[in-house]
Structure formats: C-alpha cells, structure tokens
N, C-alpha and C positions, 0 to 999 in steps of 0.2 A: 643308495649304494649299499651294497650288501657287505662290502670290507666294514664300513663306520657301524654295522649292527650288531659284528661280529663279539662275540664275549671272550675278554681275555680274565686271567685269573685275578681275582682281586687282590690288594694289598692294604695293608695295615700302616698309617704315618702316626708317628708320635708328634703331636700340637701343643705346645703348652705340656701341660699336666694331663692331656685326653689322648686318648688312642680314638684314631677316626679312620676308618674301614672304607676303603674307596672301591666300589666295586667296577667291573668293566672299564680300566684306567686306560687301554689302548683305543676305546673309542673316539673315534675325530669328530672333534665338535664344532673346528672350524676348519671348511675345505680350502681356502684360500691359501695355508702354508702347512695344512693337515696337521695343528694342533688338536692333542686330545683332551679329553678330561682329566688325566693326572697333569698336564700341561697348565690346564684350567687353574686345578687344585693348588701348582707348586707358583701362579701367578699372584694368585692372592695368598699366600703364604710368605712372598718376597716383597708385597706392601703391606702389611701385619698391620703396622699401627697405622697408618692412613686410611684402611678401609674400616678398621675396628674405629677410630675415630668419627669418620663422617656417619656410621650407622648407631653409635653408642646411646644405647637406651630408650632407643626410636622404633615404634611400630613400625614393619619393615614387609612392603610388599615383594614377593618374591616373582619372576619370570621365570619360569622351566622350561626348558630343552631337555626332555627323556632323549631324544636320538638325534641333537645337535640341531645347531642354528638352521640346518637347512630343515628340520621337522617340524611339527608342531610345535607350538608355544602356548605354555599353560599359563594364564595369570593367577598367581594363589595367594589369596590373602592367609590364610590360616597355614599352621606350622604342618609342614605333613605328617604324615603318620610315622610312628616305628621311632619318633625322638628318643633319644635316652636321656635319663633323665637332669641331666646337668645342660642339656637346651632351656634358655629362658625365652618368656614369653609377655605381651602383656594385651590383657582385652582392651579390645576397642568397641564401641558401638555405631550401628548402623540404623539411625533415628528412622529411617526413611522406609525402612525394611524392616523392622522391629527385632533385627537378626544381633549379634554379636560376632565376632572371632577374636582366636588367642592369637596375634602375630608373633612370630618370628621379633624379638629382644636382643639383637646381639651386644655381649660385653666384652667377646674375648675373641681371637682370631681362632679356636676350635666348630665356634658356633660358623662361623661363616663357611668353613671348611665341610663341617657337615652339611650345611644346604644345600654346597657343590656336589657334594657325594649325591644329593637328591635331584640334581641336575639341574641347580640353579646356575645361570648365569648372570645376572640383571639383578642388582638389590635395588628397590624402589622405598627408599624412607620417608616417612611422616616429616614434616617438618616441625614437629611438638615428640617432647618425650614424655616417658614413662611415669614420672612425678606428678604430671599433671596433663593430659593429650589433649585437653581443648584447648589449650594455651602454647602456643608456637613461640618458639625461642630461634626460630631460623626465618629470613626474609629472604626469598629466593627472585632474583631478577634471572629472567629464559628469555634468552634472544632469540628467536626462532625465526630465520628468515620465510619467506614464504619460495614460493616454486622458481619464480625467475630473478632471484636475489642472489647477487653475486657476493661472494665470501667477503672481498673487498670494505663491503656496505656493512654487514655486520661487526667487522673491525673497527668502523670510523662509529659506529652506535658506541661500541664498547668502550670507546675514549672518553664518549659525552656520559653515558654512564659513569666514566670513572671521575669527569669532573663536576658531576652535580655529589655523588656520595662527598666528593669531597666538600666541595661548599657545604654540605649538612654535617660533616663531622664523624659521617660513619666509615667505618673499613670494610671495604667490600674485598671476596675471596672470589677472583675467577678461576673458572674451569673450562675446558672445552667438554662440548657436552658429547662426543662420542660419537657425533652425526656432524649435523650441519652448522650446529648453533654453537653461543656461547652463554653458559651461566656464571652469575656472581651471586655470591650468599654473603650476608650479612648477619651475623649475631644478633638479635634484639632481647629487649627486657620482654618476660613473657607474661605479658602483664594485661594483654587484650584476646580475646577470641578470633578465630579464623575471621570472621565477618568484617571485623576491624582491621587485622594486617590484611586481608585483599584491597580495603579501600584503600590501606597507607599505601601500599604495590600501585595500585589505580592513579592513583595522585602521582608516585615516582613517574610512572610512565609517561602519564600526561605532559609532565615537566621535560621529557628528553624527547615527547615528541616537536614540545614547543620551540625547542633549540635546534632539531634537526627532522623540518617535516619534508624534506625531499627523500629523508631514508628511513623515516619510523610511521608506523602505523599502530593506533590503538582502536580501532576498528572490529567490533566485536563480533560479528559475523564472518565468517570466514570468504563466503561468497562475496561481500562488499570490500573484501580488503585489495591493495593493488600488488599483483604477485610482484613486484620486483622489491616491494619494501621489506622490514624489519618489522615483526611484531613482538612489542613487548609484551610477554606473557603472564598478566598480573594474575590471572585464574589459577596461576602452579601454586599460590600461596590460601587456595579455599581449601577446606577440611577434606581430607581423603585423596586429595589432589599428589601425584608423586610423581618426581625423575628420578633417573640414574643419579646416584651417588656421586661424589670422588670417588675416583680410583674403581669403579662400578665398569664391568668388561660389557660391551655393547653385544647384541643378540645379532652379530652379522659375519660374514664367512671369513671378514678381514680381523675378526678380535680386537676391533679398535674399544678405545678405554677414554670415558669420561675423566681427563687428566687437568689436575691443579697447573696453572702458569703464573706465572710473574708479569704483572702487568706491562713490565716493557717487552715480551714477548708477544704483545699482540700482534705487531706490524707483521712479525715474521712467520706467526704459529703457522702449522700445517694439520690441523685435528687427523686427517689420516695418517699421519709419521707414529700416533701414541697409541701402540697395541698390544699385546700382553709380551711381544718379542722384544719390543724396545723400553717398554714403562718400567720393567724393574731396573735396568741400568740406570737410567735417568733418577727414580727411587734411590739407588744408594748413592746415585752423586748428592742429591738434594736433598732428600729426605721429604718429609711432607708439608707442602707449601701452605697446609690447610692448618697446620698444629696450633697455631697463635690465636683462630680464630674465636674460642672461647675467653681471652684474654679483651678481645674488644666489642663491647657490646655496647650497642646505641638504643636510643629511646627514639620512639616511634612519633612522639608530642608532634614533631614539628610536620612531617607528612599526614598528621589527623588534621592538624591546621588547615594544611594545603589540600584535603579531601572536603571537608566544609568549606573553604570558601568556593573551590569547584562546585559544589552542590547548590550552594548561595545564587554562583550566576551561572547557573542552569545547564552544566554539563549533564548530558544525558546518561543515565546508568544503565549497567549493563543488567540483563536478567541476572539473578540470585544463580548461585552456581548448585547442582543436584549435590547430593549427599552421598 
C-alpha cells in the first residue's frame, strides 16, 4: 500500500527525561483502523507503567515490522544498531550456537518508545531477569487453543487453572494473549534453572489435564493433538522461549493487545475487544492489573514433587527443548 510507505517529517517526543525522535510518524502500521506508528508510540506511553513492569530487567526479543504489520516481520534478539547511550542491554548466551546477544533490557518507558521508533510492535521478554538470566522468576501458563477449539473451552480451562493454583496457594495473574488464548503468570522464587521450571510447568499441566480431560491436552507432538482441545503449553518456560508481554501489541491488522484481566472477567471477555484503541481507557480506569505480581512469590517445591511422582509413575517425558 503506497500510502503506508510514504514518509512524513520526523517529530521529537519528551519521554520521561529522554527525547525520542520518531521518524515516519504517519506511516500506517495497523490497516484495520489505519493507526500509525505515532499511534503505536502513544499507546505504549499510555500504559507506560504496565509495559515497563512486564519487561523490567528482562532480556527482550523484539518483533519488528519496518513497513507496518502488513509487511515483513523481523525477529530481533540483538538491540538494533544506532541505539542512544541511555538504552540498556543484557548479554545472553546461546550455547548451541556458541554465540551471545546483547538484548534490550527495559528499565524505563523511553526504552520502549525508542524500540517502537525502530519499528518494534511486539515485546517478548524472557521469564528471567538480568541479575541471573539462568534462573527464571516467572512461571508462564499458556492456554493455547488448537485450530478447532472454541473460546468457551479456553474459558473453562482457565477456571480449572485457577482452581489448581488456589489449591497450591499460588497467585495467578491472567491476561489475554492478544490472539485466541489466555496466559496466566505466576511469580516464583528464582531458585531453579529453566529445565526444572519447565518440569514443574509440565506437572501442573498434567494435573489440569487430569481434571479436565475433555478440554485439555498435554500431548507433545502437534500432529497427535485433538484439534478441539486446549494445549497447556508448558514449553513456554524453556530457555529462550518467549511470549508477548502484558500490554504488548500484537502484529495483526487490528492491533490487538495482550491485556491483563481479572479472574471474574474470564466468562465474558472477548480478546478482540482489547486493541490499541480501547486499552488506554481501560488502563486509565483500572491501572495495571499485574502491578502486585512481585508481592506474591510462589515456591515451586510442591510442583517439583509432582514432577518426581509423575516420572516415578512412568509418565512419558517430552524431548528436551532446543536452546
């Protein structure tokens, strides 16, 4: 679309104590309502505390769309070239390839604004922080519906997840995925490596499957899953596996947002209602629904016991994830 590629004069925004230059502010990024690059920046500024809380001190992979979401998507681990000196990074290792990458490490909203200037739409943080990137402090429960799964089934599974979390004494923080699923995050002690956190997540997923076998699968190979069920994707806790952060926009024409919700919204929520056009008002009224996540830290000890039990009883182990 020629109009979306036209250049408009750059502008400068005062973002906290920083000045962020936005080039091509009028480039259309989201064709459904013709929202622009500048609209995207303004969206992230409107949820500033929330997106910074979701990304703070975490290595962050960027999904960039230089021509808007109708164009090519670039998966970028390394901080883009040309970063100002006040941008922050954290170095992470990729042993399988014997490489390292200096990834974005957000500590203030200007870091987010500059990343958007570099055409970032989606922010995908690790579940560990800069202090020790090998020890996750966030357990992620990803309710991933298979192709023929209705959203009502995702809702039911979310309630089962809530029930099991309550019995464990864990506080879960749900959000829409920005697509067709629901994510639930739990803050955990950074006492285990990625392999153990993934084992704990698998043990939890199996318990949810036991309670809702008509709705849930933990089958590893996609081709073997019932397409009507919800896959509880424990593998999102593996090293260098990331999903869109709370308040991250998604790279689709409507500009949907991965949006924190209350548990009592599960039965009525429509993820398509949460977009860069609607979430700012909701955020202004409700604030960051994940703001207290750091106050509710859960020990994975019980889940590790469940994992040991499952293995003793001969549960099939999925293959190890690739780094």
